[in-house]
C-alpha positions as CSV (number, residue, x, y, z in Angstrom):
1,M,-13.7,-34.2,-4.0
2,I,-14.2,-30.7,-5.4
3,L,-11.8,-30.0,-8.2
4,V,-10.6,-26.4,-8.5
5,S,-10.1,-24.9,-12.0
6,V,-7.8,-21.9,-12.1
7,Q,-6.7,-19.8,-15.1
8,H,-3.4,-18.1,-15.6
9,A,-3.3,-14.9,-17.6
10,Q,0.2,-15.9,-18.7
11,S,3.1,-17.9,-17.2
12,S,4.2,-16.8,-13.8
13,P,6.6,-13.8,-14.3
14,S,10.0,-13.6,-12.8
15,K,9.4,-9.9,-12.3
16,G,5.9,-8.6,-12.3
17,L,2.6,-9.1,-10.4
18,L,0.9,-12.3,-9.3
19,I,-2.7,-11.8,-8.3
20,F,-5.0,-14.3,-6.7
21,A,-8.5,-13.2,-7.6
22,G,-12.0,-14.4,-7.0
23,A,-13.9,-15.0,-10.3
24,A,-16.6,-12.5,-9.4
25,S,-14.5,-9.8,-11.2
26,K,-13.1,-12.0,-13.9
27,P,-14.1,-10.2,-17.2
28,P,-13.0,-6.7,-16.1
29,T,-10.0,-7.9,-14.1
30,E,-8.7,-9.7,-17.2
31,E,-9.0,-6.5,-19.2
32,A,-7.5,-4.4,-16.4
33,A,-4.5,-6.7,-16.2
34,R,-3.9,-6.5,-19.9
35,T,-4.3,-2.7,-19.9
36,F,-1.9,-2.3,-16.9
37,Q,0.6,-4.6,-18.5
38,G,0.5,-2.7,-21.8
39,K,0.6,0.7,-20.1
40,Y,3.6,0.0,-17.8
41,S,5.3,-3.0,-19.5
42,I,4.9,-4.9,-16.3
43,P,3.9,-8.6,-16.6
44,V,0.7,-9.5,-14.8
45,D,-0.3,-13.0,-13.9
46,V,-3.9,-13.6,-12.5
47,I,-5.1,-16.8,-11.0
48,F,-8.9,-16.9,-10.9
49,G,-11.2,-19.2,-8.9
50,G,-13.5,-19.3,-5.9
51,S,-12.3,-16.7,-3.4
52,G,-11.6,-19.4,-0.7
53,F,-9.9,-21.7,-3.2
54,V,-7.4,-19.0,-4.4
55,L,-6.8,-17.9,-0.8
56,S,-5.8,-21.4,0.0
57,Q,-3.5,-21.5,-3.0
58,M,-1.8,-18.3,-2.0
59,K,-1.3,-19.6,1.5
60,L,0.1,-22.9,0.3
61,A,2.4,-21.4,-2.4
62,K,3.5,-18.6,0.0
63,K,3.7,-16.2,-2.9
64,G,1.5,-13.6,-4.6
65,D,1.4,-9.8,-4.6
66,L,-2.3,-9.1,-4.3
67,Y,-5.5,-10.9,-3.0
68,F,-8.6,-9.8,-4.8
69,P,-11.6,-11.8,-3.5
70,G,-15.2,-11.5,-4.6
71,S,-16.5,-10.4,-1.2
72,S,-15.7,-9.0,2.2
73,D,-16.2,-12.4,3.8
74,F,-13.0,-13.8,2.4
75,M,-11.0,-10.7,2.8
76,E,-11.8,-10.7,6.5
77,I,-10.5,-14.3,6.7
78,A,-7.3,-13.2,4.9
79,K,-6.9,-10.3,7.3
80,R,-7.6,-12.4,10.4
81,E,-5.1,-15.0,9.4
82,G,-2.5,-12.4,8.5
83,F,-2.2,-13.1,4.8
84,V,-2.8,-9.6,3.6
85,L,-1.7,-6.1,4.8
86,P,-4.9,-4.6,6.2
87,E,-3.8,-1.0,5.7
88,T,-3.6,-1.6,2.0
89,E,-7.2,-2.8,1.5
90,K,-9.4,-0.8,-0.9
91,I,-13.0,-1.4,-2.2
92,I,-13.1,-1.5,-6.0
93,V,-16.8,-2.1,-6.8
94,Y,-20.1,-3.1,-5.2
95,L,-22.2,-6.2,-6.0
96,V,-25.9,-7.0,-5.6
97,P,-27.1,-10.6,-5.5
98,S,-29.9,-11.7,-7.8
99,I,-31.5,-14.7,-9.5
100,N,-30.0,-15.5,-12.9
101,V,-32.1,-17.5,-15.4
102,Q,-31.8,-18.5,-19.1
103,K,-32.4,-15.7,-21.6
104,G,-36.2,-15.3,-22.0
105,N,-36.9,-16.8,-18.6
106,P,-38.5,-20.0,-20.1
107,K,-39.4,-21.3,-16.6
108,G,-41.2,-18.1,-15.6
109,I,-39.1,-17.6,-12.5
110,H,-39.9,-14.2,-10.9
111,S,-39.1,-14.6,-7.2
112,L,-37.0,-16.4,-4.7
113,K,-40.0,-18.5,-3.7
114,D,-40.3,-19.7,-7.3
115,L,-37.0,-21.6,-6.8
116,T,-38.9,-24.0,-4.5
117,R,-41.3,-25.2,-7.2
118,D,-41.2,-28.9,-7.9
119,G,-39.0,-30.0,-10.8
120,L,-36.8,-26.9,-11.1
121,R,-33.0,-27.4,-11.4
122,V,-31.2,-24.9,-9.3
123,A,-27.5,-24.3,-8.6
124,I,-25.5,-22.2,-6.2
125,A,-21.8,-21.8,-5.7
126,N,-20.0,-23.7,-3.0
127,P,-20.9,-21.5,0.0
128,E,-17.8,-22.4,1.9
129,M,-15.4,-21.3,-0.8
130,V,-17.2,-19.0,-3.2
131,C,-18.5,-15.5,-2.3
132,V,-21.7,-15.7,-4.3
133,G,-22.5,-19.1,-2.7
134,T,-22.2,-17.6,0.8
135,Y,-24.7,-14.8,-0.3
136,A,-27.1,-17.5,-1.8
137,V,-27.3,-19.3,1.5
138,E,-27.8,-16.1,3.4
139,L,-30.7,-15.1,1.1
140,V,-32.4,-18.5,1.5
141,E,-32.0,-18.5,5.3
142,K,-33.3,-15.0,5.6
143,N,-36.3,-15.2,3.3
144,L,-37.7,-18.8,3.1
145,N,-39.5,-20.7,5.8
146,S,-38.4,-24.2,6.9
147,A,-40.6,-26.0,4.4
148,E,-39.5,-23.7,1.6
149,K,-35.8,-24.2,2.5
150,D,-36.2,-28.0,2.3
151,K,-37.9,-27.6,-1.2
152,F,-35.1,-25.3,-2.3
153,R,-32.4,-27.8,-1.2
154,K,-34.3,-30.6,-3.0
155,N,-34.0,-28.6,-6.2
156,L,-30.3,-28.0,-5.8
157,V,-28.4,-30.1,-8.4
158,N,-25.0,-28.5,-8.2
159,Y,-22.5,-26.6,-6.0
160,T,-20.3,-24.8,-8.5
161,E,-16.7,-23.9,-7.8
162,S,-16.5,-20.3,-8.7
163,C,-18.6,-17.3,-9.8
164,E,-17.5,-18.0,-13.4
165,K,-18.8,-21.6,-13.2
166,T,-22.1,-20.4,-11.6
167,A,-22.7,-18.1,-14.6
168,N,-21.7,-20.8,-17.0
169,V,-24.2,-23.4,-15.8
170,I,-27.1,-21.1,-16.5
171,A,-25.6,-19.9,-19.8
172,L,-25.2,-23.6,-20.9
173,K,-28.7,-24.4,-19.8
174,A,-27.4,-27.0,-17.3
175,V,-29.9,-25.6,-14.7
176,D,-33.0,-23.5,-14.8
177,A,-31.7,-20.8,-12.3
178,V,-28.8,-19.9,-10.1
179,I,-28.5,-17.4,-7.3
180,G,-25.7,-15.2,-8.6
181,W,-24.7,-11.6,-9.0
182,R,-26.6,-9.0,-11.0
183,V,-23.6,-8.5,-13.3
184,F,-23.8,-12.1,-14.6
185,Q,-26.3,-10.9,-17.2
186,Y,-23.7,-8.5,-18.6
187,W,-21.0,-11.2,-18.8
188,D,-23.2,-13.1,-21.4
189,P,-26.3,-11.0,-22.3
190,D,-27.3,-13.3,-25.1
191,R,-27.8,-16.3,-22.7
192,I,-28.2,-14.9,-19.2
193,Q,-31.1,-12.8,-17.8
194,T,-31.3,-11.3,-14.3
195,V,-34.4,-11.6,-12.1
196,F,-34.1,-8.9,-9.4
197,L,-34.8,-9.7,-5.8
198,K,-37.1,-7.5,-3.7
199,P,-35.1,-4.8,-1.9
200,E,-36.1,-6.1,1.5
201,E,-34.9,-9.6,0.6
202,I,-31.3,-8.6,0.1
203,P,-29.4,-9.2,3.4
204,R,-26.2,-7.4,2.5
205,I,-24.6,-5.3,-0.3
206,G,-21.5,-7.0,-1.4
207,Y,-18.2,-5.5,-2.5
208,I,-15.0,-6.6,-4.1
209,P,-12.0,-5.6,-2.1
210,I,-8.3,-5.8,-2.9
211,A,-5.2,-5.8,-0.6
212,V,-1.5,-6.4,-0.9
213,S,-0.4,-9.9,0.1
214,R,2.0,-10.4,2.9
215,F,4.1,-12.5,0.4
216,T,4.6,-9.7,-2.0
217,Q,8.2,-9.1,-3.3
218,D,7.3,-5.5,-4.4
219,R,4.8,-3.7,-2.2
220,M,5.1,-0.5,-4.2
221,L,4.3,-2.3,-7.5
222,A,1.3,-4.0,-5.9
223,L,0.1,-0.6,-4.7
224,K,0.5,0.7,-8.2
225,F,-1.9,-1.8,-9.5
226,I,-4.5,-0.9,-6.8
227,Q,-4.1,2.7,-7.7
228,F,-4.7,1.8,-11.4
229,L,-7.9,0.0,-10.5
230,L,-9.1,3.1,-8.6
231,S,-8.1,5.5,-11.4
232,M,-10.5,6.9,-14.0
233,E,-9.1,4.4,-16.5
234,G,-9.5,1.5,-14.2
235,K,-13.0,2.4,-13.1
236,A,-14.0,2.8,-16.7
237,I,-13.2,-0.9,-17.4
238,F,-15.4,-2.1,-14.5
239,R,-18.1,0.3,-15.5
240,K,-18.1,-1.1,-19.0
241,Y,-19.2,-4.5,-17.5
242,H,-22.0,-2.7,-15.5
243,Y,-20.3,-3.1,-12.1
244,L,-21.6,-0.7,-9.4
245,M,-18.9,1.8,-8.8
246,D,-20.6,3.8,-6.1
247,L,-22.4,2.6,-2.9
248,Q,-25.4,4.8,-3.8
249,D,-25.7,2.9,-7.0
250,A,-26.0,-0.3,-5.0
251,F,-28.6,1.1,-2.7
252,A,-30.9,1.6,-5.8
253,F,-31.5,-2.2,-5.6
254,T,-31.9,-2.5,-1.8
255,N,-33.4,-0.8,1.2
256,S,-31.6,2.3,2.4
257,D,-30.5,0.6,5.6
258,T,-29.2,-2.6,4.0
259,P,-25.8,-3.5,5.6
260,V,-22.7,-3.3,3.4
261,G,-20.0,-6.0,3.5
262,G,-19.3,-7.9,6.7
263,V,-19.1,-11.6,7.2
264,Y,-21.9,-14.3,7.2
265,S,-21.5,-17.3,9.5
266,L,-22.5,-20.3,7.3
267,P,-24.9,-22.8,9.1
268,D,-23.5,-26.3,9.4
269,R,-26.2,-27.9,7.3
270,W,-24.9,-26.0,4.3
271,R,-21.3,-27.2,4.6
272,L,-20.0,-30.0,2.5
273,N,-19.0,-33.3,4.0
274,G,-15.7,-35.0,3.0
275,L,-17.3,-36.5,-0.2
276,G,-18.3,-33.1,-1.5
277,E,-22.0,-33.8,-0.9
278,K,-24.4,-31.4,0.7
279,A,-24.8,-32.0,4.4
280,K,-28.3,-33.2,5.4
């Protein structure tokens, strides 16, 4: 069984905002929530985790004002299942996948194919529930041949449960490399280093969207938080953590015709069985 770890910014408020957020935006979202709360004296409670996990929590709890996943994939699921108000969706920042290694790159990892070398310990996030895990599988399927895919899967030692935990396993030297987001390096620059992928290897530019939940008790207040994120003050918080604020900034790391957003259909062999083990 995969255990989900979530974090509350504070106890659930009786009047305020409850946000279910993918951990891909955790550092700036925490700061943005504190700033919004201080600016407007409105309590903000944020629950972080894998985008799929927190969507499930929102659905089960039947509460929440905003859904803030780490990629378009999970927002499309939320829209399709009717758990957000599609007309309220906004893109906050853009993301580019990368390889993340320990500071100094002690294993000399310089490419995606290097992750197939014998003896390396590699981790990706759970691709069924975590945005960056979905992108990791898509990268492997797009760029490695059949034999290389088998070697890569042999090196996998962990399916992490959120973007935060994906960054942590490399920071704590539990693995030699992860397929993560470029911004992980800026979360912990003393311990994490980014190895950039070739532009032609990147299958999609990711983005972090936000939308009002259908369970909201105060749509106008939820929209006020979205407007704050899109304001100069809100954007400055994300820019401080080196998130890509403009689509053209993201294209600097990819080809000019790289697709943006969308949904990836996960191959069955990458899904987990009931014991939480990788399917063969």
